[in-house]
C-alpha positions in Angstrom: -165.5 117.2 -41.1 -167.0 115.3 -38.4 -167.3 117.9 -35.7 -169.3 119.8 -38.9 -171.5 117.2 -39.3 -172.1 117.0 -35.4 -172.5 120.9 -35.5 -174.9 120.3 -38.5 -176.9 118.0 -36.6 -176.9 119.4 -33.0 -175.5 117.5 -30.1 -176.2 117.5 -26.2 -174.2 117.2 -23.3 -175.8 114.9 -20.8 -175.4 113.5 -17.5 -176.5 110.3 -16.4 -177.2 109.0 -13.0 -178.8 106.6 -11.1 -178.9 103.3 -10.0 -177.3 101.2 -12.9 -176.2 104.1 -15.2 -173.6 101.2 -16.6 -176.4 99.2 -18.2 -177.5 102.4 -20.2 -174.1 102.9 -21.4 -174.3 99.1 -22.6 -177.7 99.2 -24.3 -176.2 102.4 -26.1 -173.0 100.5 -27.1 -174.9 97.6 -28.3 -177.3 99.9 -30.7 -174.1 101.4 -31.8 -175.1 105.0 -30.6 -172.0 107.5 -30.3 -170.8 108.7 -27.5 -167.7 110.6 -26.8 -165.7 113.0 -24.5 -167.2 110.3 -21.2 -166.3 111.4 -17.9 -167.1 110.5 -14.5 -167.3 113.0 -12.1 -168.7 112.1 -8.4 -170.6 109.1 -9.8 -172.3 110.9 -12.3 -171.1 110.3 -15.9 -171.1 113.2 -18.3 -170.9 112.9 -22.4 -171.7 114.4 -25.7 -174.5 112.7 -27.4 -175.7 113.6 -31.2 -179.7 114.9 -30.6 -181.0 112.3 -32.7 -180.1 109.5 -30.8 -180.7 111.1 -27.8 -184.5 110.6 -28.7 -183.8 107.1 -28.6 -181.6 106.9 -25.2 -184.7 108.2 -23.4 -186.6 105.0 -24.1 -183.2 103.2 -22.2 -183.7 105.0 -19.0 -186.7 103.2 -17.4 -185.2 100.1 -18.0 -181.5 100.5 -16.3 -183.4 102.3 -13.8 -181.3 106.0 -14.4 -181.7 109.3 -14.6 -180.8 111.6 -17.7 -180.2 115.3 -17.7 -179.5 117.9 -20.6 -177.0 120.1 -19.4 -176.1 122.0 -22.5 -177.1 122.0 -26.2 -175.2 122.6 -28.9 -175.1 122.8 -33.0 -177.4 124.8 -35.6 -180.9 123.2 -35.0 -180.7 124.7 -31.4 -179.1 127.6 -32.7 -181.6 128.5 -35.1 -184.2 128.2 -33.0 -182.9 130.6 -30.4 -183.0 132.9 -33.2 -186.4 132.0 -35.1 -187.1 135.8 -34.7 -184.2 137.2 -36.6 -184.9 136.5 -40.4 -182.4 138.4 -41.5 -179.6 136.4 -39.5 -181.6 132.8 -40.8 -181.1 134.3 -44.4 -177.6 135.1 -44.3 -176.8 132.0 -42.4 -178.3 130.3 -45.7 -176.9 132.3 -48.0 -173.6 131.1 -46.2 -174.1 127.7 -46.5 -175.3 128.1 -50.4 -172.2 129.8 -50.8 -169.8 127.2 -49.2 -171.8 124.8 -51.5 -170.8 126.8 -54.6 -167.4 126.8 -53.1 -167.0 123.1 -52.9 -167.5 122.9 -56.5 -164.1 124.0 -57.4 -160.4 123.5 -56.6 -159.1 125.7 -54.6 -155.8 123.9 -53.6 -153.5 121.9 -54.9 -150.8 119.5 -52.8 -148.0 117.5 -54.0 -146.7 114.5 -52.2 -143.9 112.5 -52.9 -141.6 114.9 -55.1 -137.9 115.5 -54.0 -136.3 116.5 -57.6 -139.2 118.3 -59.2 -140.3 121.0 -57.0 -143.8 122.3 -56.3 -143.5 125.8 -57.6 -141.9 123.9 -61.0 -144.9 121.3 -61.0 -147.3 124.1 -60.7 -146.5 125.9 -63.5 -146.6 122.9 -65.6 -150.3 122.4 -64.9 -150.9 125.9 -65.3 -150.0 125.3 -68.6 -152.2 122.5 -69.0 -155.2 124.7 -67.4 -155.1 123.1 -64.1 -155.3 126.2 -61.6 -156.6 127.0 -58.3 -160.5 127.7 -59.3 -161.3 125.3 -61.5 -164.4 123.3 -61.5 -163.9 119.9 -59.9 -166.1 118.5 -63.0 -163.6 119.2 -66.2 -161.0 117.7 -64.0 -160.3 114.1 -65.5 -157.4 112.7 -63.5 -156.5 110.0 -65.9 -155.5 112.8 -68.4 -153.9 114.8 -65.4 -151.4 111.9 -64.8 -150.7 110.5 -68.1 -149.8 114.5 -69.0 -147.2 114.5 -65.9 -145.6 111.2 -67.1 -144.9 112.6 -71.0 -143.7 115.9 -69.6 -141.3 114.3 -67.2 -139.7 110.9 -67.8 -138.0 110.9 -64.5 -141.7 110.7 -63.3 -142.5 106.7 -63.3 -145.5 106.7 -61.1 -148.6 109.6 -60.6 -151.8 109.2 -58.7 -154.0 112.2 -59.1 -157.4 112.5 -57.1 -159.9 115.2 -55.5 -160.5 115.0 -51.9 -163.3 118.1 -50.8 -161.7 121.3 -52.7 -158.3 120.0 -53.1 -156.1 118.3 -55.9 -154.1 115.8 -54.3 -150.9 114.6 -56.7 -148.6 112.0 -55.5 -145.5 111.5 -57.5 -143.0 108.6 -57.1 -139.4 110.1 -59.3 -137.1 107.7 -60.9 -133.7 110.2 -60.5 -131.7 107.0 -61.5 -132.0 107.1 -65.3 -129.2 107.3 -66.7 -128.2 109.8 -69.9 -125.9 109.1 -72.3 -123.3 112.1 -73.0 -121.9 112.5 -76.1 -118.1 111.1 -75.9 -115.5 113.7 -77.6 -112.5 111.4 -79.5 -110.8 114.1 -81.0 -106.9 112.9 -80.4 -105.2 114.2 -78.0 -102.2 113.8 -75.2 -102.4 113.6 -71.1 -99.9 115.9 -69.7 -99.2 116.9 -66.0 -101.4 119.2 -64.1 -98.4 120.1 -61.7 -95.1 118.7 -60.7 -95.1 115.6 -58.8 -94.0 112.0 -58.9 -95.6 109.4 -60.1 -97.0 106.7 -58.0 -99.4 104.4 -60.1 -100.4 104.9 -63.8 -102.9 102.5 -66.1 -102.9 103.3 -69.5 -106.0 102.6 -71.5 -105.4 104.3 -74.8 -102.1 106.1 -76.0 -98.5 105.5 -75.5 -97.3 106.0 -72.3 -93.9 108.1 -72.0 -93.5 107.6 -68.3 -93.9 105.3 -65.1 -93.7 104.7 -61.9 -91.0 106.6 -59.7 -90.5 109.1 -62.2 -90.5 112.7 -61.2 -92.5 115.0 -63.7 -93.2 118.8 -64.4 -96.2 120.6 -65.0 -96.6 120.4 -68.7 -94.8 117.2 -69.2 -96.3 114.8 -71.5 -97.4 111.3 -69.8 -99.2 109.7 -72.1 -98.9 110.4 -75.7 -102.0 110.4 -78.5 -99.4 109.3 -80.6 -99.6 104.8 -81.4 -96.9 104.0 -83.8 -97.6 100.9 -85.8 -95.1 98.2 -87.2 -95.5 95.1 -88.8 -94.4 92.0 -88.5 -90.3 92.5 -89.1 -91.0 95.1 -86.4 -90.2 98.0 -89.3 -92.7 101.2 -88.4 -95.3 101.5 -91.0 -96.9 104.4 -89.6 -98.7 106.1 -86.3 -102.3 106.3 -85.4 -103.6 109.4 -83.2 -106.0 108.4 -80.4 -107.7 109.9 -77.6 -105.7 109.2 -74.9 -106.8 107.5 -72.0 -105.0 106.7 -68.3 -105.0 106.9 -64.6 -102.1 108.9 -63.7 -102.1 109.1 -59.9 -98.7 110.9 -58.1 -97.6 112.4 -54.9 -97.7 115.8 -55.0 -97.2 118.9 -52.8 -99.8 122.0 -52.9 -100.0 125.2 -51.3 -102.6 126.2 -48.9 -103.4 129.7 -47.5 -106.6 131.0 -46.0 -107.1 134.3 -44.5 -110.0 136.7 -42.7 -110.3 139.2 -40.6 -111.1 139.0 -37.1 -113.2 141.8 -37.3 -116.4 140.5 -38.8 -120.7 142.4 -38.9 -122.9 141.3 -36.0 -126.2 141.7 -35.1 -127.7 143.2 -32.1 -131.6 143.0 -32.0 -133.5 145.9 -30.0 -136.3 143.5 -28.8 -138.9 145.7 -30.8 -141.3 143.6 -33.3 -144.2 144.4 -36.1 -146.2 142.6 -37.7 -147.9 142.5 -41.4 -150.6 140.6 -42.9 -151.0 139.6 -46.2 -154.6 138.0 -47.5 -155.0 136.5 -50.5 -159.2 136.5 -51.6 -159.5 134.9 -54.8 -156.0 135.6 -55.3 -156.6 139.7 -54.4 -154.2 140.5 -52.0 -154.9 142.5 -49.4 -151.7 144.0 -46.9 -152.5 145.0 -43.6 -148.9 146.6 -42.8 -148.0 146.9 -39.1 -146.2 150.5 -38.2 -142.6 150.0 -39.1 -141.8 153.5 -39.0 -138.3 153.9 -37.3 -136.9 150.2 -38.2 -133.8 150.8 -40.4 -133.0 146.9 -40.9 -134.7 144.2 -39.7 -134.9 140.4 -39.8 -138.2 138.6 -41.5 -140.0 135.3 -40.3 -143.0 134.1 -42.4 -145.5 131.7 -41.4 -147.8 130.8 -44.1 -151.7 129.3 -44.4 -154.5 128.5 -46.2 -158.2 128.5 -44.8 -159.6 125.2 -44.5 -163.0 124.0 -42.8 -162.5 120.3 -41.7 -159.7 118.1 -43.5 -160.1 118.7 -47.3 -162.2 121.6 -47.8 -159.8 124.1 -48.5 -161.3 128.0 -49.3 -160.0 130.2 -51.3 -158.8 132.2 -48.9 -154.3 132.3 -48.1 -152.9 134.4 -45.3 -148.8 135.3 -44.5 -148.4 136.8 -41.2 -144.4 138.3 -41.4 -142.9 139.3 -37.8 -140.1 142.2 -38.8 -137.8 142.0 -35.5 -135.3 144.9 -35.8 -131.7 145.1 -35.4 -129.1 147.4 -35.0 -125.5 146.7 -37.1 -122.4 146.3 -35.0 -118.9 144.8 -35.5 -117.0 142.2 -32.7 -113.6 140.6 -33.2 -113.1 137.0 -33.1 -111.2 135.8 -29.6 -107.9 133.3 -30.7 -109.5 130.3 -30.0 -112.3 131.3 -32.2 -110.6 132.6 -35.0 -108.8 129.4 -35.0 -111.4 127.1 -35.0 -113.5 128.7 -37.8 -109.8 128.0 -39.8 -109.9 124.5 -38.9 -113.6 124.2 -39.8 -112.7 125.6 -43.4 -109.6 123.5 -43.6 -111.4 120.5 -42.5 -114.0 121.8 -45.5 -111.3 122.0 -48.1 -110.0 118.8 -47.3 -113.4 116.9 -48.1 -113.8 118.9 -51.2 -110.4 117.5 -52.4 -111.3 114.1 -51.4 -114.4 113.9 -52.8 -112.5 115.0 -56.4 -110.6 111.6 -55.7 -107.2 113.4 -53.5 -105.5 111.1 -50.8 -104.8 113.3 -48.2 -101.2 112.3 -47.1 -100.3 114.8 -44.8 -101.5 118.5 -43.4 -98.5 120.5 -42.3 -100.3 123.7 -42.0 -99.9 126.7 -38.8 -102.8 129.4 -38.3 -101.6 132.9 -36.9 -102.5 136.2 -35.8 -101.0 138.8 -38.0 -102.5 142.4 -38.5 -105.6 141.7 -37.5 -106.1 138.8 -39.9 -106.3 135.0 -39.2 -103.8 133.5 -41.5 -103.4 129.9 -42.1 -100.1 128.9 -44.3 -98.9 125.5 -44.8 -98.4 123.2 -47.6 -100.6 120.3 -48.2 -99.3 116.3 -49.4 -101.7 114.9 -51.3 -101.9 111.4 -54.1 -103.6 113.0 -57.0 -104.9 112.5 -60.5 -102.9 114.5 -62.5 -103.6 114.2 -66.1 -105.3 116.8 -68.2 -106.0 116.5 -72.0 -103.9 118.9 -74.3 -103.2 118.6 -78.0 -101.0 116.5 -79.5 -97.7 118.2 -79.1 -95.8 118.8 -82.5 -99.4 118.2 -84.3 
C-alpha cells in the first residue's frame, strides 16, 4: 500500500554529490523527509524521494554546499503530464480509479485464522447462509453480530474477532476442542465373555460376579464375569438375585495369527516430460477457462496453484485464478526386489503392531517370517499379546 501512495503522489530518483552531501542527508533526517533505496556510487549518493519532499530539499542544497540532480521521474503525476494530450487515455484512467473506488466499498475476500477443527469451507457455508458473502457491501456488516452468530452456531468456538481490512473480512477464531460430551450410558444387564482363547493375567471386577481368576485358561465365548449377583441374608441364606451390567478389566495372554500378502508386480507411472497448462479465471464469480492443447494426453497428473488479485496488502479484487499443470505419464508395471518387498512387509507389520498398541494391547513377542512365493510377498507368523478380552454378551440362561 505504501508503494501505491508513492506512485499516486510521484517520486524521483536523484543523485547527490558535492562538498558535504552528508550534511544534506542529516537535514533530511531532521526534517523527517523520507528517503529510500539509498546507495553510494563512486562517492555520489543515489536515492528515491517523494516529489513533494524534493521541493523542500532544494532549499538545503545551498546550506550543505551540495549538488542535486534529478535522474528519473516516476509516478502518476509525471505519467499524466507526459500523456496530457491523450484525453481519452486520461478519461480511461479516471474511470479506472472510479471503478477501484466502487470495488473498495465491498468485501471481496473472507479469510479465517486460527481454525483447525472447523474447515474454511464449512465456515464459509455458514456465513453464506447468514448473508455474509463475497461482494457484499462493507457498510452492512456488523462485526459484533457476526461474532455472536459464530459463537452461537458453534459452541466449540470460544473466541471470535471479526474486522474489516481494506476489501477483506478477516475472522480470527479460537477453538476449544476439549469440550466433553456426555454419552448416554447403556445399563442393560449383561455378562462379560471371552473374545478369544487365552490365559488370564489379571482381572479387576467393578460390577458383576467374577467366574475366573488369574492363571485360568479360558476359551472363546466362556463367561468370565456374570451379570447375576446373588443376594444373601445375615444367615448366609440366598434370598434372590440381582441382574447388573457386568463391568471389569480382564487382561489375558493370547496367541494371534498374522498374515499379510501382496503381489510383487505393482503399477508405476512413467512421465513422458510433456506438460500442458490450463488457466481458470473467475471475475465476479463468472468462470472463464483457457485450456491448453491437451489432445493426445490419455492420462496425466494435475497440480494446481490458486490465487486472488490483490493491490497492496488488503485490497482484494473480485478476480481469482487457478493454474493447472498437466503432466503426461504412461502406465506401466514393475517388480519389487526381494529387499524392497521385505521392507514394505516390515513397514506393514509395524503399522499393524502400532494399531494394536493404540488399542491397549501389549506386544510380548512377534514370531513372523517373510517369503517370496509364486510372485507374492507372504508374511506369516504368530503374535503373543496381552490384551483385554472381555466383551459384552446377553446373560446366559435368561
